[in-house]
C-alpha positions, 0 to 999 in steps of 0.5 A, a space after each residue: 576604510 570600510 572597503 579596506 576592513 571588509 577586503 582584509 577580513 576577506 584575505 584572512 577568511 580565505 587564508 583559513 579556508 586555505 589553510 584547512 584545506 592543505 591540512 585535509 589534504 595533508 591528512 589524506 595523503 598520510 592515510 593514502 601512503 600508509 595504506 599503500 605501505 601496509 598492502 605492499 608489505 601483506 602482499 609480500 607476507 600473503 595476508 593482503 585480507 587483513 588490511 584495514 579499510 581494503 575491500 577486495 571485489 574481484 572474485 572468480 568468474 565461477 563465484 561470480 556466476 553464482 552470485 549474479 541472478 540476472 546477466 541481460 535485461 531480459 533476466 532483470 525484467 523477469 526478476 522485477 516481475 517476480 519481485 513485483 508479483 511476490 510483493 517484495 517492491 522495496 528491493 526494485 531500487 537495488 535490483 535497478 542499481 544492480 543493473 547500472 553496475 552491471 553495465 546492463 542498459 534498461 528498456 522502456 519495458 524495465 521501467 514500466 515494470 519498475 514504476 508499477 512495481 513502485 505503484 503497487 507498493 505506494 512508493 511514490 519517490 521511487 515511482 518518480 526516481 525511475 521515471 527521471 532515470 529513463 528521461 536521463 536515458 533519452 526514453 520519453 514517457 508514454 500516456 500509459 506510464 503517466 497514467 501510472 504516476 497519476 495513479 500513484 499520487 492518488 493513493 498518496 493523496 496528492 492531487 495537485 502533483 496528478 494535475 502537474 502531469 497532465 498539464 506536463 503531458 500536454 506541454 510534451 504533447 502526450 495525448 491523454 487517453 479515457 484513463 488518464 481522464 479517470 485517473 486523474 478524476 480518482 486521485 483529485 476524489 481522494 482528496 475530496 475536491 469536488 470542484 476539480 473532479 466536475 471540472 474535469 468531467 466537464 473536460 470528458 464530455 468536451 472531448 467526446 467522452 462519456 462517464 462510465 462506472 468507474 467515473 461514477 464511483 469516483 464521484 461517490 469517493 470524492 462526495 464522501 471525502 468531502 470535508 464538511 460532508 454536504 448534506 445532500 451527501 446520500 442523495 448524490 450517492 443514490 443518484 450516481 448509482 443510478 446513473 452508472 446502470 445507464 449506457 455509456 460511450 467508455 466502454 465497460 472494461 477500459 483496461 488496456 493490453 498493457 496493464 493485463 500484461 503487467 497484472 494492473 486492473 482497472 480497479 487498482 489502477 482507479 484506486 477503488 476499494 475493491 482493488 485487493 479483493 478483484 482477483 478472488 474466485 467463487 463469485 465473492 466480487 461481482 465486477 458489475 457492481 463497481 458503483 454498488 461497491 463504492 456506495 457500500 464501502 462509503 456508507 460503511 466509513 461513514 456508519 451511515 445507516 439508512 444509506 445501506 439500508 436505502 442501497 440494499 432496497 435498490 439492489 433488491 429491486 433490481 433482482 440482485 444478489 449481494 455479492 460477498 464485498 457487499 455483505 462486508 461492508 452491510 455488517 461493517 456499517 451496522 456494527 461501528 454504528 452500534 447495530 451488532 444485532 443487525 450486523 449478526 442477522 446479516 451474516 447468518 443471513 448470508 450463510 443462510 442464502 448461500 451467498 460467497 463467504 470467505 475469511 474477511 467475512 467472519 473477520 468483518 464480523 469478529 471486528 465490528 463486534 469488538 467495538 466498544 469492548 461489550 461482553 457481549 459483543 466479545 462473545 459474538 467475536 469469539 463465537 464467530 472466530 470459532 465458526 470460522 476455524 471449524 469452516 477452515 478458514 485460515 486467520 492469516 497474517 493480514 486479517 489475524 494481526 488486524 483482529 489482534 491489534 484491535 481485540 489486544 485493546 481490551 482492558 478488562 475481562 479476561 482477554 479470552 479473544 486475543 488469546 483466541 486469535 493469537 492461538 489461532 495464528 500459532 496454529 497455522 504457524 502465522 506471525 503477526 506484524 510488530 504493532 498487534 505483537 507489541 500491543 498483544 504483549 502490553 496487554 498481557 503484561 498489564 495483567 496478573 500473569 507469572 513471568 514464566 507462562 508459557 504464553 507470555 515468554 513465547 509473545 515477548 520471544 516473538 517481540 524480541 525477534 520482531 523488534 531485532 528486525 524492524 525496531 530497536 528494543 531499548 525504545 519501548 518502555 514497559 
């Protein structure tokens, strides 16, 4: 009986599914017949474009030539390189889909450009999508491409996937190189996995590879990201900085020709804190200080004043002068630790000694001075911004947005610092980011300002424009 009931139930369900499919098929056929009838009538009367649901894709050869931006794989590769250089990496996947629609077959160089662009923009999903597409076309990823993938895993703090990639390389008999191990080391360091980092160091030693400055930088990062922080953190950092000065069997600059051609520096590949400053000129960044840079940056992140002082003393004993990046980290450490006077003195010494200066140096002091929103600190921030403007340094989009977002958090006072930053950006015709403008707008609304105030009206209009582009204005509660 039970078997019979189940059979009857199954037949009933099957009949229901069959009935629903017949209805859907019938409805679709009626719609298609209606569309064909409308199209035939519209063709006779010459109004084919008015048929609802009908899109015409055929255009004249001349119009297509105007719309099309690339005709072959070489031109597409040029477009991909240009988008990456302009930091418009979110368009890479659209260009790839255009290639597919145009019937242009990507080459190995094409996929390398796509993965590099995804790595620079930290778009991990896109990077692995392009590699999967590459495999479906019969192209086997090489060691350089795997290095890029491991690097982007480190940027996203996804060390488990980075380790899986190394195992995949071994299965595919792709021999890892020095860069592979250093990328993996720094990927695990980003997660604070000290045990795994030391295991990679042992693997490098067994393979006859020594440690270079990038390895020691990764060891410093691993100890900084370890939770909880080890008690001997400061001693370990000083030890690694000292060791980085010794001779190593690994060349100082491990960049290969392909990375250089694609604009990928070692600092960017290994996710070091100096990556965005590496191409600065004027002595702002000295590449020989790689371990020092990472150590000072770690001390500033942890507000470790004693470690910062010890590193400065080591640098002085070596007879070296701090570069612009080190100056930024020292000021940041002092200010965030509550020693604003020491941060200001370091800034003054930096200017007096004639060391390299930049907009970021002024911005670091201004940002640090605003910590806690004290009256003294806000005044120092204002004076620093005025001096910055007098030296003709621009508060560009990224720096200005970061400063405005912090200054907008001031709950008391006259909102002078935030207004100054806004005015400096407007003078250079820079538009802050949406979060910065929103915070500034909310801060103005909390104060007793007339609705027809020119500043408030301009900020409101800017906010509306940004909301229309990047968000939904209906979601705000003001």
